[in-house]
N, C-alpha and C positions, 0 to 999 in steps of 0.2 A: 732384150726390151726394146720395144719398137718407139718413136716418139710419141705417139698417138697415147701408150700405156704412160709414158713418163710424164707425159702432161696431165694425165687425169690423176695420177698419185701426186702431183705438185698441189692440182687444185683441189683435191680432197684432203691437202694437210698430211697426206702418208708421209711425204717428202718434202724436203725442207731444203731450199738454195741458201748455200752458207754464203755467198760474196754479200750479194745486196747493199743497203746504203750505209756507209762507212759514218756518218753522223750519226753521233749519238745523243738521244734526247732524254729529256728528265722522265724518269715512270710517271705513269698516269694514273697507276693503281687498277687498270684493265687488264683481264688476263688473256683476252683476245685481240688478235693484232689490229692495229687499226690503220686504214687506210686513208690517204691523204692524197689529195691532187693538187694541180695548180691553182684552181680557182678557190681554194682553200686558203690560200696564202695571202698576206697584206698585199696592198697594190706595189708597192715600191718592193718588195721581196719578189713578187711575180714578175714585174718588170724587168727584174736584173736576172732571172731565171732566163726569160725570153733572151735577152741580151747573150748571155753566155751560150745558149744554147745555139745561137746562130753561128759564133764563132767554131763551135765544135763541128756543127754540121758542115761547115764551109771548108775547114779543113779534111773533113771525110769526104766529101766530094772530090777534094783533089787528090784522094789515095794517100792520104799524109797519117802518120801514126804519131803518138805521142813522143816519141824518143826521137823524130828529125827535128833537130834544134835549128839547124840552117834554112832547111825549106819552110819552115815552119815562120822564121823571119822575114824569108825573101817574100812569101805570101801574103803577110802582113802588111809590109812595105807597097805591096801593089795594090791595098786597097787604098792607100793614100788617106787615110783618117776617116773614111766610111764605115761604117757597120754594113757588114753581109748581111746581105738580103736572102729572103727565102723567095721561091717562083710565084707566089700569091701577092707579094710586095712589088710596087710598081716605081715606087720614088726612092731615092738613097736618102739617107740620115747619116748626118753627121755625128762623130764621136768626139765628145769633147776633149776625153781622154784614153786616146787607145790602150789597149793592154800590151804588155810586152811578152815578148816570145816564153819566158817562164811560165807567166799565167797563163798563157794558152795551154802549154802543156800540161799543167797541173789539172785544168778543167778537163782536158782528155782523158788524163788517166783517170782521175776520179770517175769520168763516165763511161769508161772501159770496164773498169775495175766493178763498177756496181752493174753492169749487163744493160745499160741503157736508162739507167732511173733518173727521172728528171730531177728527183727530190736531192741527189749527188751534188748538183749544181748551185743548190742554195748557199747562200753566204752562211760562214761559221758562227758570224755575230748572231744569226737567229737561234741556232742551237747551244750557245754558249754556254756554260753553268758558271754563275758567278760564285768565287769562294767564300767561304764564311769567313769573316773578318773579327767575328765577334769571340769572346774569349768562350769555349766550350763548357765552362764552369756555369757561365751566365746562361748560357742555355740549357743547360739542364736544370736549373732552378726555373726557368721558366717554365718548363715544359712541366715540372712536377706541380708549379703553381697552376698553370692550366688545367690540370688533371683533377688536382683539389680543390680549387677555388673557383674558378670559370666553369667546367661542369658540374653544375650542383642542382639542384632543385630552387635555388635561391635566384638563379639566372641573373647573376651581375654582368654589366657590359664590359666591354674591353677597356674602357678606360678605367673601371674600377681593378679590372686584373693587371692594366700597367701599374696602376699604384701599388697594387698589394706586390706584386715582383719586386718593385723598387724598394719597398720596405724590409723583403726579407734580403735583397743584395744591401741593404744599407747595415743590417745588423750582421752579414758576414766581414769580420774585420779582414780576412785572405785575400779579398778581391778589392780590386784598384777601380773596375768599374761599378757607379752605384746607380746608372741609367740605363733603360732601354725604352727604343722607339716604340711606337704605337703600332707602325708597319712590320715590325719585327713580331711583335706579339700576337698581331693578326695572322703572320704565318704560321707562326707556333700554333696558333688554334684550328689553322686550314690543315695542319698535317694529320688531325683527327677526323675521320670519316663524318659526313654530316649526319647519315645514320645514326652513329654512335653517339654524337654532341645531344642529339634530339631526344636520344634514350635519356642520357645523363642530365639534361636539361628540363625536360619536359615529360618526360615517361615513355615507357613502352606503346601505350594506347595511341600515344599523339605520333609517336614515330611511325607506327604501322600504317597509321591514316594517311601520312603526310607521305610517305615512300611506297604506297601499296603497289603494285602491279599484277598484271596477268599474262601468263604467257600461253595457255591452252584453252583459255575462254572456258563459259561455261559448261560446255560438254554436251548440247542437246541437238541431235542429229534429225530427230522426226517430230510431227506435232504430239502433242500430249505426253512425252516423255518427261517433263520437267514442269513443274507449277510452280510458281512463287504468289506466296500470301501475303499482306502485311495489312494494317489499319493507320489510318490518320485522321485527325478532326479537321473538317472542310474550313477555310475561310471565309465563310458565309454564314448569316444569319436570315433564317427560314421563318415564316409567319405561318400561323394554322387555316389550313383549307376553310375552315367552318367560320371560326371566329374574326380572323384577320390578326390575331395578337400573336408580338413575335416568340418564338418558339426555342431559339437559342442556335447553337453552333452543333448539327448533327456528326456523326461518326461515319465514317466510312471503310467498309471491310473490299478490298481486292484481290482476285485471283488472275493473274496472268500467265500464259503460256510462255515458256522461255523460248522455244524456236522460234514462234513469228512474231510473238510481243502482243498479241491478240489478249484483250479483256475476255476471258471465259465465265465472269461470273462476280458479281458485287453485291453487296449488302449496306442500308442506308438505315442509321437508328439513331436514338436516344438513349441507347443502352452503354454504351463507352466500348470498350474495347473488353472481349471476353469469351468464355467458350460458346455462349449462344448466337454472336454475333459470326464468329468463326463458322460454327457449323449452318447457318442460314445463307453466309455467301458458299460453302463451300457444297451445298445441297445446288443451290443455282447453277454453280460451276458445271457440276455432274449430268443434270439432266437436259433433255432435250427443249429447245426454247424456242419451237414454232408457235408456242402460245403466247410467247413476249410480241413477237414480230406481227402476228395476226392482231393481236388486241391494240396494239399502237400504231397500226398502220405502217410499218418502217417500210423503206425500199431497199434494204437489203437483208440478207439471212444472216442469223447469230451463229455462226459455225462451231464455237468448241460444246462439246460434249461429251461425257462419258468418264469414267474414273482414270486418272493419270498414271503414271508409272512411281513419279517422284513426287513429293511436296517439300519445296524448299521453305523453311519457317526461321524465324528468329529467335531470341532467348524470352518471349513473354511469358508468363506464367500460366494462361491458358494453352502455349504449345506444350508447355511442359508437362501439363496436368496429366493424371492416368486416363482420363476419359479421352483427351486427343489420342493419346495411344492405341486406344481400344477401338476409335473408329478407324484409325489408320487400319488396324488389323484387320477388321472388318471389312474394309473394301479393298484389303490384298494391296495398300499405298505404302510406299516405302517414305522415310523421314528424313530430312536432312537439316541440322542446325548451323546455322551461319556462327562464326565464331563473335565474341563479345565485340560489338562498339566495330562492326566490320561490315555494314550494309551494303557494300559493293558486291558481295558476293550473292546477291542476290539483284543483280542491278536493272533487270526489267521491270520488276514491280516497283523499285523506286524511283525508276524514270519516269513510269506511268503516273505515280503520286507526284510527283514534281510537275509533269505536264496536264494534270488535270486541273488546275485552278485557271489555265487557259481557257477552259469551257464554261467557267461559271459566269455570271453576270456583274456587274461592276455592282450594282445596288444592293447595299447589306454587305458590301465586303469589309472584311477587318483587316487594317491597315497594319503596318509597324509603326511602333513608336520612333518620333526623329525629336531632333532637338529643335527645339524653337518651334515647333509645331505642333498641333493640337487636331488630330484626325476627329473625322464626324464620327458619331455614336452609328454603330452599324443597325442599332435596334430601331433607329428612328428613321432610316434610310433603307432599311429591308421591304421589298415588294414581292418577292418570291414566293410562293407558297411551297408547302413542303411536296405536294405532290405534282407540282410544275417541274420542282429540282428534279425528283428520282425520273420525270419522263426526259427530261433533258439530258440529264447524264446518260440515260439508256441509249437515246439518239444518236448522243456524240460517241458513246462506245461501241457503237453498231454502223453508224454510218458515215463518221467522219475518223475516227481514229483508225481502223483497217484501210484505209485508202490515203493514208497520208506517207509521202514515201520517204523509207529509211535513207536518210542522206548518206551512211557511212557507207552501207551495203547496197544502195540502190534497189530494192526489192519494195514491194506493196505487202504489208502484213496480211492482209487478205488471200493475195495468191499464192504466198508460200505458204500460210496453213491448208488450202484448198488441195493445193499439187501435191503437198506432204501426205494430205488423208486419202488421197487418190491410190497411194501406193501403199497404205496399210489394210490391214483387215477392219472390219467396224468396232468401233469401241464396244466396250464393257459397260453394261450399266447394272447397278444393284437392282436384285428382285422386291426390295422393301427398304424404306427408310425408317420402319417403327423400331428398329433396334438402334440407329443413332439416335432416333430421338430418346429412348430411353437411356441410351448412355448419358445423353447431355442433360437430361433432364434432373430438376432438383430433387435430392433424396432427403426427406424427414420419417420422423417414428411417430404414429400417431395411435390411438386406439379406435378399434373399429367395434361398434355397438349397434342396436338396434335402430338408432337414426342415422345410421352409416359411419361416416366419418367427415370431420369439420376441420380442415386446414384453412388457416388464413381467414378465419370467419367465414368460410363457404362451405356449404354439406353439398357432401355427394351420396347417394345411395341408388340400388338396383336391387331388382329381382336376385340377380345373380350372386350380388354379394349377400343379400341374407340368407341365401342357399347356403354360402360358404360358412356364413356365420353358426348357422344350425349344422352345418358338418363337424365344426370344431368343437360345438357345444356350450360356449362360453365367451364373453368378451375378449378379447385377446390385442395386445400390440403387435403392431407390424411395421414394414415400410412402406412409404408411398413416394409416386414420382409423377411429378408433373412437369410440363414444358411450360416454363415462364413466358413464352412467346402466347399460348392459348391455355387458358384454365376451364375449356370448356370439357376436359376428359382428365381424370386421373386414375393411376396405374397402381392397383394396390398389389402388395405380394402374399401368395398363400404361403402360410406359415409351413404348411406340409410338403409342398412339392416345390416351392421358391420360384413357382412362375408368377407372372403378372396379368391380373385380373384389369380390365378396361370397365371404369365407373362412371356414368355421366355425371353433370352437375343437376342438381336439384331447381335452378335457376338457370335455363338454359337461354331465356331473355336476356339475362345480365351478363352471363359467363362465355356468349358467342364471339369469339374473335377477342375476349380480352387478356391483355397481359398483366404481369404480375405487378408492371412497374405502374399499369394505368391503375390496379384493384388499389396499390397501397397510397398512390396518389389521391383516389376517391374518400376512401376513409380519412387520410390526413386532410381533405377539406373540408368533411364531415365532422371532423373533431375538432378544427378550428371552427367551424360554423357554430357549435354546440360550446365552445368555449366563448365563443362572443355574446353568448346570449346568458351568461353567468348562469347556463342549465348547472354545471358543477355544484358552485356555491348554492343554489339554491337546494340540490337535491341532498348536500351535505346538511342543510338547515335542517330540512325536513326529518331527515333520519335522526338528528340531534333532538328534535322537539318530540318524536315519535318514542326516545328512547326514555324521556324526562318524562313523559305521560305513563309508559309503563311503570317506570320506577316507583313515580306516586300512589299508581293504583295499588300496585302491591303493598306500599307502606301503609295504605290506609285498610287494605283489607286483611291485614295479619288478626290471627285470632286473639282476641282480649279475654278478660277472666267475665264468668257469668254475671259477677255482681256489678262490676264496674262497666259491662255492657248495658244491662239493664237500667243501671242508675242514669246512664249518661244518654240512653234511650227516650226518657222523660214519659215512662207509662203511669201517667196519672190519668184521670177521666177528666180533670179539667184542661190538661194539656192535650189531652187525646180530642175533647169536644171543640176544643179552641181550634185546634188545629185542624180538627175536620170541619169547622164553621168558616174558618180564615180561608181554608182551602176550597170550600164550597163557595163564599161568597169574593173570595180575593181580597177580603179586609184585611188590615195589620192589625195587630192586637192594639188595646188603648193604652194610652201613653201613662195611665196613673197605675199601672200596674208593673214596677219596675222588677226586670229581670236580675235575680240575685247573680252575684261573682261566682259564687260556687254552690252547690247543690246539696252535696252529701260533706259530710265530715269522715277523717276515719274511723273516729270511733263509731258512725253510724254503719259502715259496713262491717261490724265485727257482727259474729254471730253469738247471741248472749247463752251461758250456761244454764242450761234446764235438768232440774234433777227427773232423772228417770225413777218413776215408784217401781215398787216389787210387785209382782202379780203370782197367785196361787195357782197352780196346775190340778186339772180335774177332767175326770174322763167321760165321756157322754156315753151312755148306755143305752 
């Protein structure tokens, strides 16, 4: 074995030198060997090691070995109380207490045995292990109480743990020692690893979050290999472009390329976090963006476009939905879900969301609540319109963020992405996004009839739909799908072929660009306007009056007996003439003719019995 091979094996760890530092140190709990230098020692210990090293080197220069006591004593006497100096030292230094020959011989022996290791000259006081003077039974009880009392979800303090241990010691009659110092309790607690303590006291999620680490990074070696997507609510209140009224805090969905850190797409809305916002941001991320650059007069190109290979998401309900999985399969895109409560597994989008607020204006900012401080209401200080917010963030993501130097890796995101794309084939693009819109569209069941279909009080009809209705032969219930972002067209499923037929709105001037959120807000506003005018109460009152009118008419018009009807009609000549005259002249009857309270008696209404005469029959010739 050559020296080069031997050194290579030693440095690789395949061979180990047995001699080394004889000084034993306490176990650190780290399996890998720890490397220590002279600079890592305290100042007084490092000074003592340098002093001993000068004596050892001085004797070595004189050709002495650690067994030559007489010659070592003679060499020490020649120094006359001065510390032996190295070649770089110019002035002599007096030794207050020169070492004896036996001490120098011990230093030389330790130096030679360790193979020239400086740490072998370290004073033994620095590595001595103090023996435990406490009763082992007390330590055993202390460790048990630390495990069962201190390492619990109640999270008691060290002082509480000390008092608990002393209570157990007092209850044990066989022990003489009834107290324990708080420093001993602290040492017993430190015997448990910090990770295990946090798991027992705060839970596994807290421990993973506090002691997280990364060895291999994110694993993105090229652009568009890994995209990360997430949502957040912006800390700013925006106002309406048309009315100037505060609209509230919008939600932004961002897609970030993990290789370069560039923002590939974003979508801002008031819909909250959901599948519609996710698909809208994804469509922006995979589509070419020359139109955005030209329309907004941007000074730089927005480079990312195309279908990524992997999409990293969190555990939001919209990402776990079957529709989102169908979208990934249609785009031939893999999905990777981060573990629960571990956002550091998608660091680029989290960092972008954190830095996003640096680009927002101060007007309308939402401030965190502090003690003894009342922040101003953002609705009163908001001056940024929703259109200006969208334009400003677009400018920040295209002209500012790509040209900010990464302080850790010292590269520009713009250059890193563009240089990486030069080594790849052109990105793949979807031939159509109609399938994606159908997957994300809201699905409901309605009846198709001659008037078409009427979802959400909006009517949709076309000649093609009526042809489908005639082909089916009767009214039928089927599924319809509509894009919640645009209600101008719905898709109706053919019950025979299960295909989808696009049907336009019968009111395109109203539904063009109309979202379901806007439509519901308009209907709610109109309902509130109707309620404020008491239309509902007036309508209910009119319906009640109409019902009473029909009921009274029905009661008056019931069929009466013929005699009662004729009697109550007053069919006499005097009444008829008086009534005709009065009706003709408009005069009232004279007061001298009293109106009887009762016109007929029950006896008057009875038909008298009349004897029927006998008749003889005869034949006419």
